[in-house]
N, CA and C of each residue as an Amber inpcrd file, in Angstrom:
protein
   279
 316.4590000 108.3390000  81.6820000 315.3800000 107.9990000  82.8330000
 315.0910000 109.1340000  83.5770000 314.1300000 109.2050000  84.3610000
 313.4790000 110.4880000  85.0390000 313.8220000 110.2910000  86.5360000
 314.1340000 111.4050000  86.9920000 314.6900000 111.5100000  88.3250000
 313.7130000 112.0490000  89.1580000 312.6190000 111.4710000  90.2710000
 311.6080000 112.0290000  90.7450000 311.9540000 112.9130000  91.7330000
 311.3540000 114.0950000  91.8370000 311.3260000 115.2550000  92.5590000
 311.7070000 114.8590000  94.0260000 312.5650000 115.5510000  94.6300000
 312.8230000 115.1900000  96.1330000 311.3450000 115.8280000  96.9340000
 310.8320000 114.8630000  97.8380000 309.6840000 115.3720000  98.4340000
 309.8770000 116.3480000  99.4600000 308.8050000 117.3760000  99.6170000
 308.9490000 118.2750000 100.6510000 308.2510000 117.3070000 101.9140000
 308.8390000 117.9030000 103.0320000 308.2720000 117.2870000 104.2150000
 307.9580000 118.4310000 105.0400000 306.8100000 118.3270000 106.1070000
 306.1960000 119.1000000 106.8250000 307.0650000 118.7430000 108.4270000
 307.9930000 119.6140000 108.8210000 308.6590000 119.5770000 110.0280000
 307.9200000 120.3830000 111.1740000 307.6970000 119.7610000 112.2080000
 306.8120000 120.4530000 113.3460000 307.7400000 120.4580000 114.4600000
 307.9620000 121.4170000 115.2080000 308.6650000 121.7460000 116.2450000
 308.2670000 123.1740000 117.1010000 308.5800000 123.1640000 118.3130000
 308.1050000 124.1560000 119.1990000 308.1580000 125.8310000 118.7710000
 307.1250000 126.2290000 118.3420000 307.3550000 127.3440000 117.9190000
 306.6840000 127.7150000 116.5460000 306.3000000 126.3870000 115.9380000
 305.6750000 126.2880000 114.5120000 306.1230000 125.0730000 113.6670000
 305.7290000 125.3960000 112.2720000 306.2130000 124.5340000 111.2200000
 307.1630000 125.1650000 110.3360000 307.8730000 123.8380000 109.7040000
 308.3310000 124.4920000 108.2740000 308.1350000 123.3490000 107.2020000
 308.1720000 123.6410000 106.2160000 307.9610000 122.9880000 104.9580000
 309.4470000 122.6650000 104.3350000 310.0590000 121.6200000 103.9620000
 311.3610000 121.9950000 103.5780000 311.6140000 120.3420000 102.4520000
 312.7430000 120.6120000 101.6170000 312.9550000 119.8010000 101.0740000
 314.4880000 119.1450000 101.0620000 315.0630000 118.0590000 100.8830000
 316.6590000 117.8850000 100.7550000 316.5870000 117.7180000  99.2880000
 317.7440000 118.4090000  99.1140000 318.2350000 118.1860000  97.7640000
 319.2270000 117.0340000  97.4290000 319.3640000 116.4660000  96.1720000
 320.3020000 115.6510000  95.7260000 321.3790000 115.7740000  96.5920000
 322.1160000 116.8900000  96.5630000 323.5810000 116.8650000  97.1430000
 323.3940000 117.0260000  98.4750000 322.4840000 117.0470000  99.1130000
 322.3180000 116.8040000 100.6380000 322.1200000 118.2720000 101.2270000
 321.7370000 119.2830000 100.5730000 321.6910000 120.5420000 101.1380000
 320.0220000 120.4460000 101.4470000 319.8160000 121.4050000 102.2540000
 318.1740000 121.7720000 102.5450000 317.8110000 122.9270000 102.0500000
 316.5700000 122.8050000 101.6150000 315.7550000 123.9360000 101.1300000
 314.1950000 124.3660000 102.0820000 314.2930000 125.2690000 102.5870000
 312.8010000 125.6290000 103.3050000 311.8840000 126.2900000 102.3060000
 310.6320000 125.5390000 101.7550000 309.9630000 126.2260000 100.9590000
 308.7270000 127.2000000 101.5420000 308.4750000 126.7420000 102.8780000
 307.5910000 127.6870000 103.6240000 307.7020000 127.1700000 105.1570000
 307.2950000 128.2680000 105.7120000 307.2850000 128.2630000 107.2330000
 305.8930000 128.7480000 107.8870000 305.6780000 128.4790000 109.1400000
 304.5350000 129.1060000 109.8410000 304.8320000 128.9550000 111.4060000
 304.7620000 130.1020000 111.9180000 304.7670000 130.2290000 113.5230000
 303.5500000 129.8900000 113.9800000 303.6230000 128.9650000 115.3390000
 302.5760000 128.7580000 116.2370000 302.0880000 129.8580000 116.7560000
 300.7260000 129.7170000 117.3650000 300.2510000 130.8500000 118.2380000
 301.3100000 131.3150000 118.9620000 301.4610000 132.6420000 119.3070000
 302.2250000 132.8600000 120.2930000 303.8260000 133.1960000 119.6550000
 304.0460000 133.0640000 118.6000000 305.3350000 133.2280000 118.1730000
 305.1390000 134.1440000 116.8400000 306.2270000 134.7630000 116.4180000
 306.6480000 135.4280000 115.2040000 307.7370000 134.7740000 114.6620000
 307.8780000 134.6610000 113.2730000 309.0680000 134.3030000 112.7700000
 310.1150000 135.5830000 112.4990000 311.0920000 135.8710000 113.1670000
 311.9560000 136.7730000 113.2550000 312.7620000 137.0470000 111.7950000
 313.5330000 135.8220000 111.5730000 314.2840000 135.6060000 110.4560000
 314.3670000 134.4180000 109.9240000 314.4520000 134.0540000 108.7290000
 314.6050000 132.7240000 108.1910000 315.7890000 132.7510000 107.0850000
 316.2460000 131.8230000 107.3980000 317.7010000 131.3720000 106.4050000
 317.2590000 130.2810000 105.4630000 316.6150000 130.0720000 104.3150000
 315.8760000 129.1500000 103.9640000 316.7340000 128.2430000 102.9380000
 318.2180000 128.7840000 102.8360000 318.9160000 127.7220000 101.8870000
 318.6950000 128.0020000 100.4110000 319.1040000 127.0580000  99.4280000
 319.5680000 125.6830000  99.8930000 321.1910000 126.0670000 100.6400000
 321.1180000 125.3040000 101.5500000 322.4770000 125.3130000 102.2940000
 322.4750000 123.9580000 103.0410000 323.7210000 124.0900000 103.8340000
 323.7620000 122.6070000 104.6940000 322.8720000 122.5420000 105.6340000
 322.5670000 123.9800000 106.4580000 321.6280000 124.0840000 107.5200000
 320.8850000 125.0450000 107.1160000 319.4030000 125.1220000 107.4470000
 318.6900000 126.4230000 107.4010000 318.2250000 126.3890000 108.8950000
 317.8150000 127.6890000 108.9870000 317.4800000 128.2870000 110.1190000
 316.3800000 129.2310000 110.0880000 315.6830000 129.1350000 111.3280000
 314.2760000 130.1030000 111.5700000 314.4650000 130.7230000 113.2560000
 314.6600000 131.8920000 113.2080000 314.6540000 132.5080000 114.4170000
 313.1000000 133.0830000 114.9140000 312.5250000 132.3270000 115.8560000
 311.2470000 133.1140000 116.1770000 311.5070000 133.4850000 117.6420000
 310.4750000 134.6590000 117.5550000 310.2020000 135.5950000 118.7170000
 309.0960000 135.1480000 119.4570000 308.8740000 135.0580000 120.8430000
 307.4940000 134.7600000 121.2470000 306.9960000 135.8760000 121.6330000
 305.7220000 136.4380000 121.7070000 305.1040000 137.5810000 122.0250000
 305.3360000 137.6490000 123.7110000 305.3460000 136.7040000 124.1980000
 306.0010000 137.1090000 125.7600000 307.2710000 137.3990000 125.9890000
 307.3890000 138.1790000 126.8340000 308.8510000 138.8480000 126.8480000
 309.5100000 137.9880000 127.8250000 308.6830000 137.1390000 128.5810000
 309.4110000 136.0540000 129.8170000 309.8220000 135.1750000 128.9400000
 309.8630000 134.8410000 127.7660000 310.0260000 133.4670000 126.9560000
 311.5040000 134.0760000 126.1270000 312.2410000 133.1660000 126.1480000
 313.6280000 133.3130000 125.4240000 313.2370000 132.8750000 123.7540000
 314.0390000 134.0290000 123.1830000 313.8690000 133.5790000 121.4410000
 314.1870000 132.3910000 121.2590000 314.0100000 131.7880000 120.1440000
 313.8370000 130.3290000 119.7780000 314.4420000 130.3200000 118.2930000
 315.4520000 129.5320000 118.2970000 316.2490000 129.4390000 117.0590000
 316.3430000 127.8910000 116.6850000 315.5780000 127.7560000 115.2500000
 315.4390000 125.9420000 115.1440000 316.6470000 125.9920000 113.8830000
 317.0440000 124.9180000 113.9870000 318.1560000 124.4930000 112.8330000
 317.6910000 123.2390000 112.3700000 317.6560000 123.2820000 110.9220000
 317.1700000 122.3060000 110.1600000 318.3540000 121.6960000 109.2620000
 318.2130000 120.3040000 109.0980000 319.4770000 119.8630000 108.1990000
 318.8120000 118.7050000 107.5760000 319.5690000 117.9250000 106.7150000
 318.7990000 116.6690000 106.1780000 319.7470000 115.7710000 106.4610000
 318.7390000 114.7970000 107.0500000 319.5910000 113.5460000 107.7160000
 318.8530000 112.3920000 106.9510000 319.8210000 111.3410000 106.4800000
 319.3260000 110.3810000 105.4250000 318.0770000 111.0230000 104.4980000
 318.6090000 111.9080000 103.6910000 317.4550000 112.4540000 102.9180000
 315.9590000 112.7920000 103.3750000 315.9330000 113.1930000 104.5940000
 314.8810000 113.7820000 105.1630000 315.0450000 114.7880000 106.1440000
 314.3480000 116.0460000 105.7330000 314.5440000 117.0880000 106.7020000
 314.2720000 116.9330000 107.9840000 315.0980000 117.3050000 108.8620000
 314.7430000 117.0820000 110.2220000 315.4120000 118.3570000 111.0700000
 315.0820000 118.5150000 112.3370000 315.4050000 119.4540000 113.2610000
 316.8130000 118.9110000 113.7820000 317.5920000 119.9130000 113.9320000
 319.0910000 119.6850000 114.4970000 319.1060000 120.2550000 115.5500000
 320.1310000 119.8870000 116.4080000 320.2100000 120.7310000 117.9010000
 321.0720000 122.1080000 117.4390000 320.8730000 123.0790000 118.0150000
 321.5440000 124.4380000 117.6540000 323.0990000 124.3480000 117.8570000
 323.7440000 124.8700000 116.9000000 325.2740000 125.0220000 117.5410000
 325.4050000 125.6730000 118.9380000 326.1820000 125.0940000 119.7310000
 326.4680000 125.9430000 120.7570000 327.1370000 127.6410000 120.8300000
 326.2470000 128.4140000 121.2170000 326.7540000 129.9920000 120.9260000
 327.7230000 130.1010000 121.7910000 327.6470000 129.8900000 123.0980000
 328.9340000 130.1940000 123.9100000 328.9290000 129.1420000 125.0770000
 329.6980000 128.1530000 124.8150000 329.7730000 126.8700000 125.9200000
 330.4310000 127.7660000 127.4050000 329.4710000 127.0670000 128.2720000
 330.1840000 127.4600000 129.4910000 331.5720000 127.4690000 129.8240000
 332.3960000 126.3120000 129.0160000 333.6630000 126.1690000 129.5450000
 334.4630000 126.5010000 128.5050000 334.1220000 127.6880000 127.9370000
 334.8320000 128.5610000 126.9850000 336.2690000 129.0220000 127.6820000
 337.1360000 128.9980000 126.9880000 338.6090000 129.7780000 127.6370000
 338.2070000 131.2650000 127.0930000 337.6830000 131.5140000 126.1750000
 337.6410000 133.1080000 125.6250000 336.7520000 133.7380000 126.6380000
 337.1900000 134.9890000 126.7230000 336.4770000 136.1180000 127.3060000
 336.0770000 137.4160000 126.5320000
C-alpha cells in the first residue's frame, strides 16, 4: 500500500510566512520561509525537529526582534507560543 506524502502547509504570522510539513513521527520540517515587508529572517532552525524556529529582525530599530516557534498539532503545522525566556517570577538572578 502507498503512504501519501505529508502535505506542506503555508503558515502566516506577524513578520512573514513559512511553508512546513509534519512528518509521520510528529516532527516538523520547514521547507521555505519568506519575511514580510519590513522584516528580515535572521536565523532559521528548519528541522526536522519537535519545533522549528524563525528569528526575524524588523527594519525599524524601535521594534523588538520577533521569534516564531512552529510545531505540529494534530498533524498540521501551527505557530506555538514561544517558550518563556526569562519569567518575571524566576528565582534565579
